[in-house]
Backbone atoms as SQL, in Angstrom:
CREATE TABLE atoms (id INTEGER PRIMARY KEY, chain TEXT, resi INTEGER, resn TEXT, atom TEXT, x REAL, y REAL, z REAL);
INSERT INTO atoms VALUES
  (1, 'A', 1, 'MET', 'N', 0.947, -1.200, -0.056),
  (2, 'A', 1, 'MET', 'CA', 0.121, 0.041, 0.066),
  (3, 'A', 1, 'MET', 'C', 1.023, 1.071, -0.045),
  (4, 'A', 2, 'ASP', 'N', 0.772, 2.116, -1.052),
  (5, 'A', 2, 'ASP', 'CA', 1.437, 3.496, -0.968),
  (6, 'A', 2, 'ASP', 'C', 0.509, 4.422, -0.728),
  (7, 'A', 3, 'GLU', 'N', 1.149, 5.433, 0.163),
  (8, 'A', 3, 'GLU', 'CA', 0.318, 6.747, 0.489),
  (9, 'A', 3, 'GLU', 'C', 1.106, 7.953, 0.323),
  (10, 'A', 4, 'LEU', 'N', 0.329, 8.916, -0.178),
  (11, 'A', 4, 'LEU', 'CA', 0.867, 10.393, -0.336),
  (12, 'A', 4, 'LEU', 'C', -0.135, 11.456, 0.485),
  (13, 'A', 5, 'ARG', 'N', 0.759, 12.057, 1.294),
  (14, 'A', 5, 'ARG', 'CA', -0.185, 12.721, 2.298),
  (15, 'A', 5, 'ARG', 'C', 0.247, 14.075, 2.118),
  (16, 'A', 6, 'VAL', 'N', -0.607, 15.422, 1.775),
  (17, 'A', 6, 'VAL', 'CA', -0.189, 16.696, 1.495),
  (18, 'A', 6, 'VAL', 'C', -0.677, 17.681, 2.670),
  (19, 'A', 7, 'SER', 'N', 0.060, 18.115, 3.564),
  (20, 'A', 7, 'SER', 'CA', -0.486, 18.633, 4.742),
  (21, 'A', 7, 'SER', 'C', 0.371, 20.037, 5.018),
  (22, 'A', 8, 'SER', 'N', 1.202, 20.223, 4.333),
  (23, 'A', 8, 'SER', 'CA', 2.215, 21.563, 4.903),
  (24, 'A', 8, 'SER', 'C', 1.421, 22.883, 4.639),
  (25, 'A', 9, 'LYS', 'N', 1.809, 23.830, 5.080),
  (26, 'A', 9, 'LYS', 'CA', 1.137, 25.031, 4.836),
  (27, 'A', 9, 'LYS', 'C', 1.062, 25.668, 3.631),
  (28, 'A', 10, 'LEU', 'N', 2.164, 25.563, 3.019),
  (29, 'A', 10, 'LEU', 'CA', 2.635, 26.226, 1.665),
  (30, 'A', 10, 'LEU', 'C', 1.943, 25.537, 0.681),
  (31, 'A', 11, 'MET', 'N', 2.031, 24.073, 0.550),
  (32, 'A', 11, 'MET', 'CA', 1.184, 23.591, -0.387),
  (33, 'A', 11, 'MET', 'C', -0.416, 23.513, -0.303),
  (34, 'A', 12, 'ASN', 'N', -0.836, 23.570, 1.228),
  (35, 'A', 12, 'ASN', 'CA', -2.367, 23.807, 1.435),
  (36, 'A', 12, 'ASN', 'C', -2.705, 25.253, 0.886),
  (37, 'A', 13, 'SER', 'N', -1.754, 26.301, 1.016),
  (38, 'A', 13, 'SER', 'CA', -2.113, 27.657, 0.589),
  (39, 'A', 13, 'SER', 'C', -2.099, 27.488, -1.036),
  (40, 'A', 14, 'LEU', 'N', -1.373, 26.737, -1.691),
  (41, 'A', 14, 'LEU', 'CA', -1.411, 26.851, -3.280),
  (42, 'A', 14, 'LEU', 'C', -2.563, 26.153, -3.693),
  (43, 'A', 15, 'ILE', 'N', -2.890, 24.899, -3.132),
  (44, 'A', 15, 'ILE', 'CA', -4.125, 24.155, -3.574),
  (45, 'A', 15, 'ILE', 'C', -5.452, 24.902, -3.181),
  (46, 'A', 16, 'SER', 'N', -5.550, 25.568, -1.934),
  (47, 'A', 16, 'SER', 'CA', -6.475, 26.445, -1.847),
  (48, 'A', 16, 'SER', 'C', -6.833, 27.608, -2.887),
  (49, 'A', 17, 'ARG', 'N', -5.755, 28.391, -3.428),
  (50, 'A', 17, 'ARG', 'CA', -5.862, 29.119, -4.234),
  (51, 'A', 17, 'ARG', 'C', -6.347, 28.760, -5.696),
  (52, 'A', 18, 'PHE', 'N', -5.765, 27.400, -5.915),
  (53, 'A', 18, 'PHE', 'CA', -5.990, 26.528, -7.171),
  (54, 'A', 18, 'PHE', 'C', -7.550, 26.302, -7.178),
  (55, 'A', 19, 'ILE', 'N', -8.064, 25.901, -6.112),
  (56, 'A', 19, 'ILE', 'CA', -9.403, 25.235, -6.210),
  (57, 'A', 19, 'ILE', 'C', -10.182, 26.790, -6.117),
  (58, 'A', 20, 'ARG', 'N', -10.102, 27.549, -5.353),
  (59, 'A', 20, 'ARG', 'CA', -10.733, 28.968, -5.518),
  (60, 'A', 20, 'ARG', 'C', -10.791, 29.456, -6.957),
  (61, 'A', 21, 'LYS', 'N', -9.704, 29.615, -7.545),
  (62, 'A', 21, 'LYS', 'CA', -9.755, 30.079, -8.888),
  (63, 'A', 21, 'LYS', 'C', -10.711, 29.246, -9.881),
  (64, 'A', 22, 'LYS', 'N', -10.464, 28.056, -9.792),
  (65, 'A', 22, 'LYS', 'CA', -11.271, 26.912, -10.730),
  (66, 'A', 22, 'LYS', 'C', -12.693, 27.287, -10.302),
  (67, 'A', 23, 'ILE', 'N', -13.183, 27.269, -9.179),
  (68, 'A', 23, 'ILE', 'CA', -14.714, 27.517, -8.846),
  (69, 'A', 23, 'ILE', 'C', -15.003, 28.826, -9.480),
  (70, 'A', 24, 'LYS', 'N', -14.256, 29.908, -9.361),
  (71, 'A', 24, 'LYS', 'CA', -14.723, 31.157, -9.985),
  (72, 'A', 24, 'LYS', 'C', -14.840, 31.151, -11.479),
  (73, 'A', 25, 'ARG', 'N', -13.642, 30.446, -12.109),
  (74, 'A', 25, 'ARG', 'CA', -13.731, 30.280, -13.419),
  (75, 'A', 25, 'ARG', 'C', -14.911, 29.611, -13.882),
  (76, 'A', 26, 'CYS', 'N', -15.170, 28.480, -13.483),
  (77, 'A', 26, 'CYS', 'CA', -15.983, 27.586, -13.713),
  (78, 'A', 26, 'CYS', 'C', -17.544, 27.651, -13.458),
  (79, 'A', 27, 'CYS', 'N', -17.711, 28.192, -12.260),
  (80, 'A', 27, 'CYS', 'CA', -19.095, 28.606, -11.925),
  (81, 'A', 27, 'CYS', 'C', -19.343, 30.206, -11.741),
  (82, 'A', 28, 'GLY', 'N', -18.465, 30.904, -11.924),
  (83, 'A', 28, 'GLY', 'CA', -18.556, 32.439, -11.675),
  (84, 'A', 28, 'GLY', 'C', -19.127, 32.793, -10.176),
  (85, 'A', 29, 'GLN', 'N', -18.797, 31.792, -9.212),
  (86, 'A', 29, 'GLN', 'CA', -18.922, 32.208, -7.662),
  (87, 'A', 29, 'GLN', 'C', -17.766, 32.618, -6.968),
  (88, 'A', 30, 'ASN', 'N', -18.082, 33.173, -6.051),
  (89, 'A', 30, 'ASN', 'CA', -16.881, 33.740, -5.102),
  (90, 'A', 30, 'ASN', 'C', -16.918, 32.805, -3.843),
  (91, 'A', 31, 'VAL', 'N', -15.946, 31.824, -3.665),
  (92, 'A', 31, 'VAL', 'CA', -16.020, 30.765, -2.635),
  (93, 'A', 31, 'VAL', 'C', -14.637, 30.860, -2.032),
  (94, 'A', 32, 'ASN', 'N', -14.619, 31.348, -0.555),
  (95, 'A', 32, 'ASN', 'CA', -13.598, 31.189, 0.057),
  (96, 'A', 32, 'ASN', 'C', -12.987, 29.850, 0.583),
  (97, 'A', 33, 'VAL', 'N', -11.956, 29.306, 0.121),
  (98, 'A', 33, 'VAL', 'CA', -11.568, 27.784, 0.401),
  (99, 'A', 33, 'VAL', 'C', -10.383, 27.769, 1.137),
  (100, 'A', 34, 'SER', 'N', -10.627, 26.912, 2.223),
  (101, 'A', 34, 'SER', 'CA', -9.104, 26.383, 3.069),
  (102, 'A', 34, 'SER', 'C', -9.238, 25.384, 2.995),
  (103, 'A', 35, 'PHE', 'N', -8.034, 24.651, 2.257),
  (104, 'A', 35, 'PHE', 'CA', -7.584, 23.343, 1.977),
  (105, 'A', 35, 'PHE', 'C', -6.650, 22.657, 3.087),
  (106, 'A', 36, 'ASN', 'N', -7.173, 21.772, 3.812),
  (107, 'A', 36, 'ASN', 'CA', -6.381, 21.222, 5.025),
  (108, 'A', 36, 'ASN', 'C', -5.595, 20.077, 4.784),
  (109, 'A', 37, 'GLN', 'N', -5.874, 19.242, 4.056),
  (110, 'A', 37, 'GLN', 'CA', -5.273, 17.753, 3.684),
  (111, 'A', 37, 'GLN', 'C', -5.590, 17.146, 2.604),
  (112, 'A', 38, 'ILE', 'N', -4.719, 16.412, 1.892),
  (113, 'A', 38, 'ILE', 'CA', -5.410, 15.273, 1.067),
  (114, 'A', 38, 'ILE', 'C', -4.111, 14.221, 1.246),
  (115, 'A', 39, 'VAL', 'N', -5.205, 12.958, 1.224),
  (116, 'A', 39, 'VAL', 'CA', -4.293, 11.827, 1.301),
  (117, 'A', 39, 'VAL', 'C', -5.047, 11.039, 0.218),
  (118, 'A', 40, 'VAL', 'N', -3.789, 10.264, -0.357),
  (119, 'A', 40, 'VAL', 'CA', -3.999, 9.593, -1.596),
  (120, 'A', 40, 'VAL', 'C', -3.563, 7.995, -1.213),
  (121, 'A', 41, 'THR', 'N', -4.240, 6.961, -1.493),
  (122, 'A', 41, 'THR', 'CA', -3.744, 5.846, -1.175),
  (123, 'A', 41, 'THR', 'C', -4.108, 4.874, -2.190),
  (124, 'A', 42, 'VAL', 'N', -3.146, 4.236, -2.506),
  (125, 'A', 42, 'VAL', 'CA', -3.008, 3.138, -3.629),
  (126, 'A', 42, 'VAL', 'C', -2.980, 1.503, -2.913),
  (127, 'A', 43, 'LYS', 'N', -3.980, 1.015, -3.319),
  (128, 'A', 43, 'LYS', 'CA', -4.075, -0.358, -2.847),
  (129, 'A', 43, 'LYS', 'C', -4.115, -1.306, -3.880),
  (130, 'A', 44, 'ASP', 'N', -3.538, -2.572, -3.944),
  (131, 'A', 44, 'ASP', 'CA', -3.425, -3.646, -4.752),
  (132, 'A', 44, 'ASP', 'C', -3.402, -3.244, -6.027),
  (133, 'A', 45, 'GLY', 'N', -2.248, -2.085, -6.245),
  (134, 'A', 45, 'GLY', 'CA', -1.619, -1.568, -7.542),
  (135, 'A', 45, 'GLY', 'C', -2.795, -1.095, -8.486),
  (136, 'A', 46, 'ASP', 'N', -4.089, -1.025, -8.414),
  (137, 'A', 46, 'ASP', 'CA', -5.097, -0.430, -9.376),
  (138, 'A', 46, 'ASP', 'C', -6.558, 0.125, -8.547),
  (139, 'A', 47, 'LYS', 'N', -6.332, 0.291, -7.081),
  (140, 'A', 47, 'LYS', 'CA', -7.395, 0.748, -6.463),
  (141, 'A', 47, 'LYS', 'C', -6.935, 2.081, -5.705),
  (142, 'A', 48, 'VAL', 'N', -7.459, 3.223, -5.979),
  (143, 'A', 48, 'VAL', 'CA', -7.189, 4.330, -5.566),
  (144, 'A', 48, 'VAL', 'C', -7.957, 5.040, -4.559),
  (145, 'A', 49, 'ARG', 'N', -7.887, 5.438, -3.330),
  (146, 'A', 49, 'ARG', 'CA', -8.362, 6.095, -2.702),
  (147, 'A', 49, 'ARG', 'C', -8.142, 7.400, -2.357),
  (148, 'A', 50, 'VAL', 'N', -8.861, 8.479, -2.656),
  (149, 'A', 50, 'VAL', 'CA', -8.658, 9.967, -2.314),
  (150, 'A', 50, 'VAL', 'C', -9.294, 10.533, -1.154),
  (151, 'A', 51, 'HIS', 'N', -8.731, 11.099, -0.201),
  (152, 'A', 51, 'HIS', 'CA', -9.595, 11.908, 0.972),
  (153, 'A', 51, 'HIS', 'C', -9.140, 13.258, 0.993),
  (154, 'A', 52, 'LEU', 'N', -10.248, 14.173, 0.950),
  (155, 'A', 52, 'LEU', 'CA', -9.790, 15.483, 0.841),
  (156, 'A', 52, 'LEU', 'C', -10.440, 16.081, 1.904),
  (157, 'A', 53, 'GLU', 'N', -9.519, 17.183, 2.454),
  (158, 'A', 53, 'GLU', 'CA', -10.400, 17.600, 3.824),
  (159, 'A', 53, 'GLU', 'C', -10.055, 19.300, 3.419),
  (160, 'A', 54, 'LEU', 'N', -11.372, 19.997, 3.277),
  (161, 'A', 54, 'LEU', 'CA', -11.212, 21.424, 3.084),
  (162, 'A', 54, 'LEU', 'C', -12.465, 21.923, 3.727),
  (163, 'A', 55, 'ASP', 'N', -12.278, 23.319, 3.830),
  (164, 'A', 55, 'ASP', 'CA', -13.522, 24.092, 4.274),
  (165, 'A', 55, 'ASP', 'C', -13.854, 25.140, 3.443),
  (166, 'A', 56, 'ALA', 'N', -14.832, 25.510, 2.891),
  (167, 'A', 56, 'ALA', 'CA', -15.547, 26.271, 1.996),
  (168, 'A', 56, 'ALA', 'C', -16.410, 27.425, 2.712),
  (169, 'A', 57, 'ASP', 'N', -16.118, 28.570, 2.387),
  (170, 'A', 57, 'ASP', 'CA', -17.049, 29.731, 2.999),
  (171, 'A', 57, 'ASP', 'C', -17.622, 30.449, 2.040),
  (172, 'A', 58, 'THR', 'N', -18.988, 30.916, 1.741),
  (173, 'A', 58, 'THR', 'CA', -19.701, 31.826, 1.059),
  (174, 'A', 58, 'THR', 'C', -21.161, 32.124, 1.380),
  (175, 'A', 59, 'THR', 'N', -21.611, 32.989, 0.708),
  (176, 'A', 59, 'THR', 'CA', -22.965, 33.528, 1.341),
  (177, 'A', 59, 'THR', 'C', -23.866, 32.598, 1.030),
  (178, 'A', 60, 'SER', 'N', -25.168, 32.656, 1.482),
  (179, 'A', 60, 'SER', 'CA', -26.151, 31.641, 1.168),
  (180, 'A', 60, 'SER', 'C', -26.620, 31.962, -0.277),
  (181, 'A', 61, 'SER', 'N', -26.710, 33.255, -0.539),
  (182, 'A', 61, 'SER', 'CA', -27.170, 33.256, -2.180),
  (183, 'A', 61, 'SER', 'C', -26.233, 32.804, -3.010),
  (184, 'A', 62, 'GLU', 'N', -24.998, 32.810, -2.854),
  (185, 'A', 62, 'GLU', 'CA', -23.845, 32.348, -3.654),
  (186, 'A', 62, 'GLU', 'C', -23.902, 30.704, -3.620),
  (187, 'A', 63, 'PHE', 'N', -23.926, 30.284, -2.340),
  (188, 'A', 63, 'PHE', 'CA', -24.137, 28.915, -2.344),
  (189, 'A', 63, 'PHE', 'C', -25.483, 28.232, -3.288),
  (190, 'A', 64, 'GLU', 'N', -26.459, 29.069, -3.239),
  (191, 'A', 64, 'GLU', 'CA', -27.742, 28.506, -3.971),
  (192, 'A', 64, 'GLU', 'C', -27.426, 28.527, -5.612),
  (193, 'A', 65, 'LYS', 'N', -26.774, 29.705, -5.959),
  (194, 'A', 65, 'LYS', 'CA', -26.234, 29.754, -7.341),
  (195, 'A', 65, 'LYS', 'C', -25.552, 28.742, -7.756),
  (196, 'A', 66, 'LEU', 'N', -24.480, 28.426, -6.922),
  (197, 'A', 66, 'LEU', 'CA', -23.569, 27.348, -7.272),
  (198, 'A', 66, 'LEU', 'C', -24.118, 26.134, -7.083),
  (199, 'A', 67, 'MET', 'N', -25.068, 25.704, -6.380),
  (200, 'A', 67, 'MET', 'CA', -25.789, 24.365, -6.416),
  (201, 'A', 67, 'MET', 'C', -26.841, 24.492, -7.679),
  (202, 'A', 68, 'ILE', 'N', -27.206, 25.407, -7.911),
  (203, 'A', 68, 'ILE', 'CA', -28.264, 25.376, -8.974),
  (204, 'A', 68, 'ILE', 'C', -27.324, 25.321, -10.241),
  (205, 'A', 69, 'LYS', 'N', -26.338, 25.769, -10.247),
  (206, 'A', 69, 'LYS', 'CA', -25.408, 25.529, -11.510),
  (207, 'A', 69, 'LYS', 'C', -24.839, 24.217, -11.649),
  (208, 'A', 70, 'MET', 'N', -24.532, 23.781, -10.495),
  (209, 'A', 70, 'MET', 'CA', -23.679, 22.188, -10.486),
  (210, 'A', 70, 'MET', 'C', -24.575, 21.369, -10.643),
  (211, 'A', 71, 'LEU', 'N', -25.909, 21.297, -9.993),
  (212, 'A', 71, 'LEU', 'CA', -26.879, 20.429, -10.407),
  (213, 'A', 71, 'LEU', 'C', -27.764, 20.682, -11.879),
  (214, 'A', 72, 'GLY', 'N', -27.455, 21.879, -12.580),
  (215, 'A', 72, 'GLY', 'CA', -28.012, 21.597, -13.795),
  (216, 'A', 72, 'GLY', 'C', -29.352, 22.332, -13.842),
  (217, 'A', 73, 'LEU', 'N', -29.828, 22.907, -12.615),
  (218, 'A', 73, 'LEU', 'CA', -31.407, 23.528, -12.637),
  (219, 'A', 73, 'LEU', 'C', -31.725, 24.471, -13.146),
  (220, 'A', 74, 'GLY', 'N', -30.618, 25.440, -13.306),
  (221, 'A', 74, 'GLY', 'CA', -30.877, 26.604, -13.799),
  (222, 'A', 74, 'GLY', 'C', -31.130, 27.035, -15.430),
  (223, 'A', 75, 'ASP', 'N', -31.233, 25.769, -16.101),
  (224, 'A', 75, 'ASP', 'CA', -31.296, 25.842, -17.617),
  (225, 'A', 75, 'ASP', 'C', -32.660, 26.583, -18.022),
  (226, 'A', 76, 'GLY', 'N', -33.748, 25.881, -17.155),
  (227, 'A', 76, 'GLY', 'CA', -34.935, 26.498, -17.562),
  (228, 'A', 76, 'GLY', 'C', -35.402, 27.542, -17.296),
  (229, 'A', 77, 'GLU', 'N', -34.937, 28.192, -16.458),
  (230, 'A', 77, 'GLU', 'CA', -35.422, 29.450, -15.791),
  (231, 'A', 77, 'GLU', 'C', -34.685, 30.733, -16.431);
C-alpha cells in the first residue's frame, strides 16, 4: 500500500488558491476555500482512494447559485 499525504502550509495555500480560482472560472461564484489535507492511498496496484479535507465559506445566495449551476437546474429558468 502506497500513501501520499499533503498537509504543509505552503502546499495547502497553493491548493486552496487553485481550487478557489477553478470554482470562480467554472461557476462564476466567489467561494473562500481553506484546504487542509489530501491523502491518496493506492491498494492492490489499481485501487485508489482519495481523501480531501477542506473548508469552504460563501454567502447563502452564492451557495444557492452554485448548487443550481452544479446540479443543472438553472437551464429552464
